[in-house]
Structures are given as C-alpha cells and as structure tokens.
N, C-alpha and C positions, 0 to 999 in steps of 0.2 A: 890721358886723361883731359876731360873739358869740364870745369864750371864756367857756368854763365847766371848772370841775371838780365833777362832782355830789357827792364823795367826797373834799376835800383832808384828807387824813392818814388813810387806809385802815386802819394799822396801828394808831396812834391809837386809832381810832373801836374796831377789832376789839378792844384790850384796856382799851380806856374810859377812854382818858388824857387830857388836855386838849385842848382848841384845834382837833377835827375840825371842820372847816367844809363847808357847799356853797356856792359861788363862782362868781359869774358878770359878767361884765364885756360892756357893749355899747357900741359907738362905730357914728359914720359910718363908712362903706365906706370900706376901705382905710388905717385911722389906728389899727388895732393891727396889728402885730408878727407877719405868719404865721411862728411857731419853730417849729422844726423838733423832732421828739420826742427829744433829745438835752441833756445836762447844759448850764448855764449856769454861770458864777462871776458872783457877786453881791455887790455894795457898797448900801447904803441905809440913810439917816439920815430921822428925822422934819421937821419943820418950823422954821424959826425960826434955821436958818443961813445963813451967807453961800455965794452959791450957787459950786460946787466946792469946796467943805471937805475930801472924800475925791474920792478917785482909784484907781479899781480897780487902775493900775499901780503905786502906790505900796504899800509892804510895811507889813503889820497895824499894827508900830510905829507908823509915821510917819501914818498914820492914826487911830489912838488920839491919838496927840498932838495934832492937828490938829482934834479933835471937843474936846478936851478944853479945848485952848486957845480954841476960837469959845463954847464950853458957858463959861468960866470959870470951872474947876475942876481938880482933879487927875485923873491917868489911873485911879488907883484908883476913882476917884468914879464912872468910866464903865464900864456894864455891856453886854454885848455878846454876841447870840444867835449860834448858831453849831448845826447840826445834827450830835448825835452819832454820827457817821461815822470808819471810820480814815481815811479819805481827809481828813483836818481835821486828824491828827495834828499834823502840825507847825504848822497856824496855831492852833491850840488851845495845842501849848506856848508859839509865840510870846505870845500875848494875854494870857496867865498870867505869861510872864516879863516882860512891859512893865507888868503890876501892874493891870491891867483887871479888873474879875469877868467871869464868866460864866455865861449862863443856857444850859445845855444841852438840847435837843428834839432827841426821838426821830425824828421826822416832822414834816410842815405848814410847810413854808418859808415859804407863804402869810401867812399868820398871825403867823408870825416876825417878817416884813418891815413887817408892818400894825401890829404891836404900836410898832414906831418911834414911830409918830404920836402914842403918847400916855407918855411914859418916866415919869409921875407917876403912871400907874395902874398900868402892867406891867412898870415898874422897867427896860424894855431902849432902851437910847440908838443901837445901831448892831448892825445886821447883817451879817454876810460869812460867807461859803462858798459850796459847788458846790451846788446843786440842779436840779430839773428847770426845760427852760427856757419848755415853754407856762406853769407857774406862776408864770413870773419877768412874763411878759407882766400875767397876771392882778393882782400884786403891785402892778407899775407904774401901772397903772389904777387901782387904792386910791391911791398915792401922789399920781396926779396931780388926787383928789379932794379929797384931807385935806393935802397939802400934804408937802416931803422932796424928798429928791434919791437918787436910784438910776442906779446903771451894774452892766450884764450884758455880759459875753463868751461867745459860745457857742463848747462844748470841743467840736470838729470832729477828733478824733483817729486817725481813720482814713479812708480813699478812700471807704468807704461813708458815713460820716455827712457826709464833703466834698460827696458829689455830690448825698445826696439834701438838702441844706441850698442846694446851688445851684440844683437843679428848683425850691425854693420862692422862689427868687428874693435868696437871700444870696451875693453878688458877692464879698465882701471877708471870709475866713472868721476873720481875726485882728481885726475892727473892733469897739471896747467901745461897745455902745449905751446912749443915756444913756435915763433915764424917757419924755423925749417921743417920742423916735422908736420906742419899742413901743408907747407909747398916747398919741396926740393927740387933737385936735381935742375936741368936748363928748364927755366921758366917763363911763358911767353904771355904777356897781360896786352888787353886792349879798352879803351875807354871811350865811348862817342859822348857828347855831350847831347843830352835832350832839350833841357834847360838852359839856361847862361849860370856858369856859377863861378868859384874864385878860380879854377885853372881851364877849364874847357868853355866854349861858347855853345849855346844849345842851337838845335836845328831851326834851316830860315827857308823861308818860302820866297824864292825872289822871281818873279817873271817867265816862267815854267822849269827854274834850277832850284833844285833843293840842296841848299848849302848845309855840311856838318863839319865839326872839327872834333878829332880823334887822337889820342895818343898810344901809341904802341912801345913796349918797352919788351925788352930779353933781358936774363938775368946774368946769361954766360958770359955776356958781353958788356953789358951796362948799357948799352943802347938804349936812346930815348927817342922817338920820331914824332913831329907832330905834323898831324895832315889834315890840309885844308883843301875837302872834297867838295865838287859840286856834279849832282848826280840828276839827271834829266827827269822831268814829272812826267814819265809815261800815262796818266790819268789824262795828261790835257792831249793824247796823239788821239 
C-alpha cells in the first residue's frame, strides 16, 4: 500500500509559509486504511503517555486535563495545535477557556500532528481538529514510526459521502479509528521539507545544486534517519 501527498500544505507553500511538505507512507498490502476524500476529526499526541490518555469522544477540556495530568503539569503548560478554520471556532474557544496555549496553523495538518512527537523542539503537545481523511492516514503512519497515539473519525454528513465511503469498505460510518487501524504492520514514512518548518528545512537552490532535507522512518525498527541531500539542477545543463 502507498499513500502520498506530493504537496501537503498547498496554500502555505504558495504563500511561502512554514511546514509545507512532500510526504509518502508505504506499508504491507492491506495495512493502510483506504480513506475517502472527506474530512476527518482527529486527535493526536506524541510518545511517552499511557495508552488511552486521549479520547476523541471526550471534550477538549477533558482531553487537555488528561494530557496535563499524564505529563505532570498544568493545563496552561500544554500547547495545542489547531488548524485556523471557522469550523474550529468552538474548539478554539474551549481550549482557550481551559487555559491551554494554542498554535494555529493555516494548513498542513500532517505536519501539525507529526510535531506532537517532539514537543521540546516544536512546542506542540496535542493536536485536535478536523482535516482531510487521507492526510489522517499519512499522519497515523508517521506516528506508528515515531510513537504516539491518534484517533480519527470520518465526517460522513451526506448520503453521497456515506455511499462513497461504503464503496471503499467503511461499514460503520460512526467508527473512531485508532492509529493502528489506520496504519498497521511494518510502515515506512518519509517527508521532505518544501518550505522551512519546525522539523524540516525547505528546498534551497544554490549554484546549480538543489538542497533538500528529509526524514525517513520505519515502524518495525523505530529508526529515524535525517537526510541532507544535494541534487544537481539539470535545468542548468
């Protein structure tokens, strides 16, 4: 199985804003969730927490309290990544009312979810909100490799979406998928920075050389490799 997004964060790339990526996940056949092109409600945290510390069916306040308790800190010390969308107005208001910090992103929730795996570097402990379902599968693949927890529920709010999902094997439209149900078995994940971001440098053009910064991960070994590469700009020849 292969899942990919050749340009995760199209809008932020066009505006030269941080964290646009090119991403791909590879797994054994049948091990990546075949997600329809609909929205998915998601919640994710990085490694080091007890299993089940977050629950997509709990309120944002309850999840924030659970993460703060597990981390041994106050809710005010928790930073939550949320996409800056009007559909998240109530979510943003509740997170702020609970006292947690918020990192709003314009696009690119694969990067937002991956950033929960290194909170000391990125400043992000928790991801919540609605984004694309295929991107949810990609993010789950990354978390399988680096550790963490994630749940996602497809938003099938029309007959057409429910019928399309059913044709893709979704027999329970209300099901909350775990990270392992979205990406299981031996998973490989790679991401290359397109614009500069919290974890990856963007593409640079220097004297006939194109420089890229890539992270490659594998779930079965827990290996994470960082690759700084130089590619000859063949358009110069």
